[in-house]
N, C-alpha and C positions, 0 to 999 in steps of 0.2 A: 346816590350817596357813597364813594368808596373811600374809606378814611383806611391810611396805614400808619402809625405811630411807631417809630422803634424806639423813643425813649421810654415813656412813662403810659400807664393807664386814662393819666389824668387830662397830660396832653391829648392825647388820642380822644377821649370823650371830650372835652373842650372845643376841638376840633369841628368833630361830628356834630355837636349841639350847633354850632356856628351854622356849616352845613346843613343841617336840617330848619333850621328858622329863617336862612336864605330859601333855601328851595320850595318850602313848605310854606311861610308863609304864617308859621304859626308858633309858638314856643311850646318845645318839647318836652314831654307829660311827663318827666322824671325831677327832681331834684339835683342840686350838684353832686359829684361822683367822689367818694372814698375808695381809691383801691384798693384792692384784696391783693395782697401780697406785693410781686415784682411786673408782675407779667407787663405783656404791651397788649394794644387794645386795635383790633384791626378788623373790621366790618363793613358788610356792604347793603346798602338798603336801597330799593327799587319802591317809591311809595307813587299812591295816586289820592289828590286831594277830593271830597265831596262835600264841600260848606265845611261845615264841621267835623267831618268823619275823615278818618285818612284807611287806608288798604295799602299796608307796605310788605315787600319781601324782603324777610331778612336771610343775610348769609354771617357768620359769625366766624371769625376763623379763634382770634382770642378776646376774650370780653369776660373780666370778673370784676366785681366793685361792688358799690352800695350804697344810698343815700344819704346822704347829709342831714339833717335836723330836719324836725317836723314841723318849724315855720316858716319854711321858704313856701313864696306862693306857686301854687299849681293851678293852672285850669281844672276843673271838674270834669274826669273823663273814667272811664271803661276800657279795659284794654282785655282784649282775649288774643290768646298764643295759641295757634294751631301748629303743633308739631310734625318736622314731614321726616327731621333726623336729627341725631343726637339728645340731647336733654338740657332742659335751662330750670336752675332749683333757685327758689325764692325763700327766704329766709326774713322775718320780719320777728324784728328783735325784744317786742314787747310781750310776745307769747313764746317767742323761741319756737316757734311751730315752723318747721319745713317741708316744702310741699317741694316736690322734684316729677318733671315733667318730662316725660322720655318722648320719644316717635311714639305718633299713635296715637298721642292723648290731646288734648285743649285746657288751658285753663282759663277762667274771664275770673279777673279781681279793679278792686277800683282803687286808684291812682292815689289816695290819700295817705296810706299807714307807709311812717318810713319803713325799705327792707332793703335786704342785701340780696345777691343775683350774683349767680355764676353761670356761665355756658359753656358745653361741651366745646371741644376745637372742631367744625367746622358743620356747626348747628344750623340748619336752616328751617327756616319757621314762617308763618305767616301771621303778620301781626294787625288786628282792626284797634285805632285809638277811636273812639264812640263819647258822643255826649252823653253824660252820667244821667239828665233827670228823671229818662224812661227805663233806665237800665237799673240803677242803682238798687229799688226798692225787691229787683229781684234776684239781688247778689247779697245788698247785707254787707256785714262787716269781713267778712270770712270769703276767701276764692271758691269759684266752679271749677270742679275740674270732671273729666269723662272720654271717656271713648272721643277719637276721632273720625269713627267710621258710621256712628251714629247716622241716622238719616238724616236727622236735621243739621249736621255740621257738612255732610255732602250737600246738602241744600246751598248750604250758606256758602261754602268752597266753591262751587259752581257756579251762583252766582257776582262773588269776587273775581273769578275768573273772565267771567261776563262783563264785568265793570269793565277791566283792565283793560279787555280790548273796544271797546267801545266809548271807552270816556268821553276823548279829543270829540269823538263827531256829535257828541248830547248837547243839545241847547241849555240854557238857562235853567228852564225849567226842568226840562230833561233829567241834568244833575241831581237837581233838589228832589224830583221821583226817585231816581236810583239811590240815594240815600234814606228817604223812608224804607225801601222796601228794604233794604240794608240792616237798618234795625229792627224790623218786623221779622225776620230770618234769625237775628240774634238774639230777640225775645223766645222764638223757637227754639232754641239750641237752649237757653236758660231755664223754659219750662217744660221742653222734649216735646213738645208739640208742633204742628206745623198746619197752617189755615189753606186746606187744599182747595177752599171757595175764593179765597183773594185773588184775583187777577195781575196783581201786579207780582205776585210771585210767580207765577206760571214761568218766564223767561228762566229765573233757577231750577225749578224745577228740571224743565228740558233741557238745562247743562248738564246737572247730575246725571241724569238721563244717559247723555252723549258722554259724560266720561264713562259711567259705567259700560255702555254698548263699547268705546274703543279698547278697554282694557278685557272685553270678554267676546273677541267677535270670533274667534274657533270653537265656542262653548257650543256644541250642538243644542242646549235647552235656551240658547237668547232668543228670546219673544216679549212681546210688548209686557206679556201677564207675569213672566219671570220678572223684569224689569219692576213693575208694579208692586210686587210682591217686597223686591230690595227696600224699594223706598217708601212703604207701608204707606204707599196710596192706593185710590181705586185705578183701575184700567181706563175705563173715563175720563179719570183726573186728568192722569198722563195723556193720555190723545189730545183731550182737551188744550193742554200745554204746549204740544207739538204744533198744534191748529195755530200758533200766532207764528209760527216760522213757517210755515206753507209746506212741510213736508212731513210725513205721518213717519211715526215709529216704525214701522217695519220698511219704509223707504229709505230710512236712515240707516237701519243694519245693512239694509243690500247694496246701496250706495256706498259703506266704508269698507264692505270687504269686495265690491269689485274692485274701490283703490285700490285696496293690499294685493289682490291679485294681479292687477294690469302692473304694476309696480315688478313682481316676479317676473310677470313675462319678459318685461321690459330689461332684464340681466342678460350680459352676455354671456352669464358661465351658470352649468346648472339649471336652467331652466327645467320647470317642472311640466308635464304633458296636460294638455287639458283638461282628462281625469283625473289626475292628481290634484288640481286645481279645484275643480266642483265639489271635490270632497273636504280637501282642508276648509274652505272658505265655504261649506254647507249649505252648496244645492243642490236640489234632488238629487241631479246627474247633468253629464256633458251638456247633452239638448239644453237644458234650463239655462244653464251657465253659459252659453252660447247663446240663447235670444237674450238674458238679463245684460249678458255684456253689450251685446251690437243695439237694445235699446240705450244705453248710456251713453256712449263713445261714436256709435256710428257705423260701426264698423267688429266684424266676427274678430276673435282672438287671435284667429289664424293670421286673417288681414293686418291684424294692429303690430304682429312679431314681423310680416315682410315691411311694413311702411317703418318700422323702429331701425331697419337695416341702413337706412338711406340720411339717419339721421345722429347725430352722437348725441351721448349724457342722456341719464334717466327722466323720466319725466315725472312734473311734480303731480303730488295729492291735491 
């Protein structure tokens, strides 16, 4: 859904509501909008639906307003906003409390009380819209706010990413199971706990670990034990999560490092030496790097460079 309204925020919000209900197939969990000021409404959302749960990526260029009237019927929902950039501010008129949620924070709240909100320009967030029956008792009437880099939120975001990538290939039963696992991970966020013996949550743990690996490939201390400490689980639990992907933690680290080294070898300008690549991507020495590269790609780095001279364009990862 990509909405740009040059006239008023209310017009833009009404267009967005119609688009949401037409594409997602359910009511937008907000009452009608009461615009704040004279700004317009520009927002882009990509949403994935799993029965009564929705995962949405939101980019707000300009969005400010408030809900009108407590009597407007709403489906009972809990909303979780995980902020990546910008800031989302919520104001509850009843008690005049204001909650500002900047990048790097999350907020979980019930959609019942009327609320005013304002989003900084160019704000991005992951928004989860969830059935409230299992989650409302963990929230009560006040929002829950916390850091987005906690183990529980990283697991939740890793799982949301996995769902986005695989949802279209899931059976109906698989979609329902994915929805249940999503709720369990949100419960972990709200209670600051993670059941590492729950097999349904293993894909989320593996994805969170992979995201950490990809952000720290040049870290000399990157290892299964370091990842387990960061994610607050045992090394055994981490290995068990990766077993479902038929690739060990160490194998994933090595493969991703080799992929980046291969991209550098394919560069026609400023190509590093074999020893430089081995050091940068944390192989013990050039010999270890060459052996690992040949095992992965069926040719040595030098053979790969020679073959690239006859093939235009960089390789894909």
